[in-house]
C-alpha positions in Angstrom: -171.6 127.6 17.0 -173.3 126.6 20.3 -172.2 124.1 22.4 -174.7 121.1 23.6 -174.9 120.3 27.3 -172.9 117.1 26.4 -170.2 119.0 24.7 -170.3 121.5 27.7 -169.9 118.5 30.1 -167.1 116.7 28.1 -165.4 120.1 28.1 -165.6 120.3 31.7 -164.6 117.0 32.3 -161.5 117.5 30.2 -160.6 120.7 31.8 -160.9 118.9 35.4 -158.7 116.4 34.3 -156.0 118.6 33.0 -156.3 120.7 36.2 -155.8 117.6 38.3 -152.8 116.4 36.3 -151.3 119.7 36.5 -151.6 119.5 40.5 -149.7 116.6 40.4 -146.7 118.0 38.5 -143.9 119.0 40.6 -143.0 122.9 39.8 -139.5 122.4 38.7 -140.9 119.9 36.0 -143.5 122.7 34.9 -140.4 125.3 34.6 -138.5 122.9 32.4 -141.6 122.5 30.4 -141.6 126.3 29.7 -137.9 126.1 28.8 -138.7 123.6 26.4 -141.5 125.9 25.0 -139.2 128.7 24.7 -136.7 126.7 23.0 -134.1 127.2 25.9 -134.1 123.7 26.9 -131.3 121.2 25.3 -134.4 119.0 24.8 -136.5 119.5 21.5 -139.0 117.3 19.8 -138.1 117.4 16.1 -140.3 116.9 12.8 -139.0 116.8 9.3 -135.5 115.9 10.2 -134.4 114.8 6.8 -130.5 114.5 7.0 -130.6 116.1 10.3 -128.2 114.6 13.0 -128.0 114.9 17.0 -125.5 113.8 19.4 -127.8 112.4 21.7 -131.4 110.8 20.8 -134.2 109.8 22.8 -137.1 107.9 21.3 -140.2 107.7 23.2 -142.5 104.7 22.0 -146.3 104.7 23.0 -148.2 102.4 20.7 -151.5 103.8 22.0 -150.9 107.3 21.0 -150.9 106.8 17.1 -152.2 103.4 16.9 -154.1 104.0 13.7 -151.1 105.6 12.2 -148.0 103.7 13.6 -147.6 100.5 15.6 -144.0 99.8 16.6 -144.8 96.6 18.1 -144.7 95.2 14.4 -141.1 96.0 14.3 -140.5 93.6 17.4 -142.4 90.5 16.4 -146.0 91.5 16.9 -148.4 91.0 13.9 -150.2 93.8 12.1 -152.8 92.9 9.3 -152.2 96.6 7.7 -149.5 96.8 5.3 -149.6 100.4 4.7 -149.3 100.9 8.6 -146.3 98.7 8.7 -144.5 100.5 6.2 -145.3 103.8 7.9 -144.1 102.5 11.1 -140.8 101.4 9.4 -140.0 104.5 7.9 -140.8 106.6 11.0 -138.8 104.2 12.9 -135.8 104.2 10.7 -135.9 108.5 10.5 -136.1 108.5 14.4 -133.3 106.0 15.1 -130.8 107.0 12.1 -130.3 110.9 13.4 -128.2 109.5 16.6 -124.2 110.2 15.9 -123.8 109.0 19.5 -126.0 107.6 21.7 -129.5 106.6 20.9 -131.9 105.7 23.8 -135.2 104.1 23.0 -137.9 104.2 25.7 -140.8 101.8 25.1 -143.9 102.3 27.1 -145.6 99.1 28.2 -143.6 96.8 25.9 -144.9 93.2 25.7 -142.7 90.0 26.2 -142.3 89.8 22.4 -141.4 93.5 21.8 -138.5 93.0 24.3 -137.3 90.2 22.7 -137.5 91.5 19.4 -135.8 94.9 20.7 -132.7 92.5 22.0 -132.7 91.0 18.7 -132.4 94.2 16.7 -130.2 96.4 19.2 -128.4 93.2 21.0 -128.8 91.6 24.2 -126.5 94.0 26.1 -128.3 97.1 24.8 -131.7 96.3 26.2 -132.5 97.3 29.9 -135.5 97.8 31.8 -136.1 101.5 32.5 -135.9 101.3 36.4 -132.1 99.8 36.0 -130.9 102.8 34.1 -133.2 105.8 35.8 -134.3 104.5 38.8 -135.2 107.8 40.1 -137.6 108.7 37.0 -138.9 105.1 37.0 -140.1 105.1 40.5 -141.7 108.7 40.6 
């Protein structure tokens, strides 16, 4: 299949953006990423975790990544008019948070005021904190 000039320009722009992003990553972080890929890291991304449990779970939520499939903000008070998406989101969220034996941390990227209030209602007022308060070094970078 032959690429058009438009495809070539789009490919070049994506490549340039990737290289620029790569230049902004500290080398130590890049090494940790390779540990993750080689499965020598204590961290993992799990799919198909039916019945699995872990001592510590970190759930990172970014509604912009899978907004066609899931919208976690609906669980914390935002409206959504697509019932199937609401149900998919509920199931995924339940699976994610029910895997933690001891510690569950939910990181919500760019939450709204309604989402924060909904999280406090779900997890308790004392359990919801800004990321900068918990991990000041990471939040500042």
